[in-house]
C-alpha positions in Angstrom: -70.5 56.9 -41.2 -73.2 55.3 -39.8 -76.1 56.4 -38.0 -74.3 55.7 -34.2 -73.4 58.8 -32.5 -69.7 60.2 -32.7 -68.7 62.0 -29.6 -65.5 63.8 -28.4 -64.4 64.9 -25.6 -63.9 68.6 -26.7 -61.6 69.9 -24.1 -59.0 66.8 -24.4 -59.8 67.2 -28.0 -58.7 71.4 -28.3 -55.6 70.6 -25.5 -54.4 68.0 -27.8 -54.5 69.5 -31.0 -56.3 67.2 -32.5 -57.9 67.8 -35.9 -60.4 64.8 -37.8 -62.0 65.7 -41.0 -64.5 63.3 -43.3 -67.3 63.4 -44.5 -71.2 62.7 -43.0 -74.0 60.6 -45.3 -77.1 63.0 -45.8 -79.0 59.8 -44.5 -77.2 59.7 -41.1 -78.9 63.5 -40.1 -82.7 62.5 -39.8 -83.4 65.9 -38.9 -82.1 67.4 -41.7 -84.2 65.0 -43.9 -87.2 66.8 -43.3 -85.9 70.1 -44.9 -84.6 68.1 -48.5 -86.4 66.9 -51.0 -85.9 62.9 -51.4 -86.0 61.0 -55.0 -86.7 57.5 -54.4 -85.3 54.9 -57.4 -88.8 53.4 -57.1 -92.2 54.4 -55.8 -92.6 51.8 -52.8 -89.1 52.4 -51.0 -88.3 54.4 -48.8 -86.4 57.9 -49.9 -83.1 58.8 -48.6 -81.4 61.9 -49.5 -78.2 60.9 -51.7 -75.2 62.7 -50.9 -72.5 63.6 -48.2 -71.3 66.0 -46.0 -67.6 67.3 -45.8 -66.6 68.7 -42.7 -63.4 69.6 -40.5 -62.7 69.5 -37.1 -59.6 71.3 -35.7 -58.9 71.6 -31.6 -56.6 73.9 -30.6 -55.6 76.5 -27.4 -54.8 80.6 -27.6 -52.3 82.2 -25.8 -54.3 82.7 -23.0 -54.8 79.4 -22.6 -58.5 78.9 -24.4 -59.9 75.9 -26.0 -61.0 76.5 -29.1 -62.8 74.7 -31.9 -62.9 75.8 -35.6 -65.1 73.7 -37.6 -66.0 73.4 -41.5 -69.0 72.3 -43.1 -69.9 71.9 -47.2 -72.8 70.2 -49.3 -74.8 70.0 -51.6 -78.4 70.2 -50.3 -81.2 70.2 -53.1 -84.3 72.3 -51.3 -87.9 73.0 -52.1 -88.3 76.6 -54.2 -90.8 78.3 -52.0 -92.1 80.9 -54.5 -91.8 77.9 -58.2 -92.0 74.8 -55.7 -89.6 73.0 -57.6 -86.3 71.6 -56.4 -83.7 74.0 -55.6 -79.9 73.3 -55.8 -78.3 74.4 -52.0 -74.7 74.5 -51.8 -73.6 75.8 -48.3 -69.5 76.2 -47.5 -70.2 77.4 -43.4 -67.4 78.5 -41.1 -68.0 78.0 -37.0 -65.8 79.2 -34.4 -65.8 77.9 -31.0 -64.9 78.7 -27.2 -65.0 75.8 -25.2 -65.9 76.9 -21.3 -67.4 75.9 -18.4 -70.2 77.7 -18.6 -73.8 76.4 -17.7 -77.4 76.9 -19.4 -78.4 79.5 -16.5 -75.4 81.3 -17.8 -76.3 81.4 -21.1 -79.6 82.8 -20.9 -78.9 85.1 -17.3 -76.4 87.1 -20.3 -73.5 86.3 -17.7 -71.6 85.3 -21.1 -70.0 87.8 -23.6 -70.8 87.0 -27.2 -69.0 87.7 -29.3 -70.1 87.6 -33.1 -67.5 86.2 -34.1 -66.6 82.8 -32.0 -69.3 81.0 -30.0 -69.8 79.4 -26.8 -69.8 75.4 -26.3 -69.7 73.8 -23.3 -67.2 72.3 -22.2 -68.6 68.2 -22.1 -66.5 64.5 -22.3 -70.1 63.8 -24.7 -69.7 66.6 -27.4 -71.8 65.6 -30.5 -70.1 66.1 -33.5 -72.8 65.1 -36.3 -75.8 66.4 -34.5 -73.2 69.7 -33.7 -73.2 69.7 -37.8 -76.9 68.4 -38.2 -77.2 72.0 -35.8 -75.1 73.9 -37.6 -76.2 73.5 -41.1 -80.0 73.2 -40.2 -79.5 77.3 -39.1 -77.5 77.5 -42.0 -80.5 77.4 -44.2 -82.4 79.7 -45.5 -85.8 80.0 -43.9 -87.9 80.4 -47.3 -85.3 79.4 -50.2 -86.4 80.4 -53.6 -84.2 80.6 -57.2 -81.8 83.5 -57.5 -82.7 83.3 -61.0 -86.2 83.4 -62.5 -87.6 80.6 -61.5 -90.1 77.8 -63.9 -93.5 78.3 -63.8 -94.8 79.9 -60.3 -97.7 77.9 -58.7 -100.5 79.7 -56.8 -102.8 77.8 -54.6 -105.2 80.8 -54.0 -107.2 82.1 -57.0 -111.1 83.0 -57.5 -113.9 81.1 -56.5 -117.1 80.9 -57.3 -119.3 82.4 -54.5 -121.4 79.3 -53.1 -124.1 81.7 -53.0 -124.3 82.4 -56.3 -126.5 79.4 -56.9 -129.4 81.6 -54.2 -129.2 84.5 -56.4 -131.8 83.1 -59.1 -134.6 82.2 -56.4 -134.5 85.7 -55.4 -137.6 87.0 -57.2 -137.5 91.2 -58.2 
């Protein structure tokens, strides 16, 4: 894919039972890049993450006539372990189910929308950005403080004993 957003009419997509699948380059996800470790081939180059995000988006209509979207995302990321500060691989395999509806932001804030645990609400839109949706879901699924499940390497600490800056004055005091 390119750096351009990818838009669909989500209601029409679901009504037609359409399906799209593909791979999205991690370089296309600028907000996600801030959370990842990048390796540059040389120090003068701007580092970009290598890798892809595999996705599949399926639209459908249920027996009640409601439009639904199912999104599957799979990717391998490299982030930083917050315990040892070394690289840490992070494998994500995510499934999301969306109910498309004519809702407004004020309805969601007011609590007028019934929020089921297994289905998220998606506002009906003729220009739903698929790349932004995928990037948002990955960012929200990432751990706040990623740590290795196994023992980390050498733990790096940034605190410790510091010399007392007033210790020099102690010698000036006469008994």
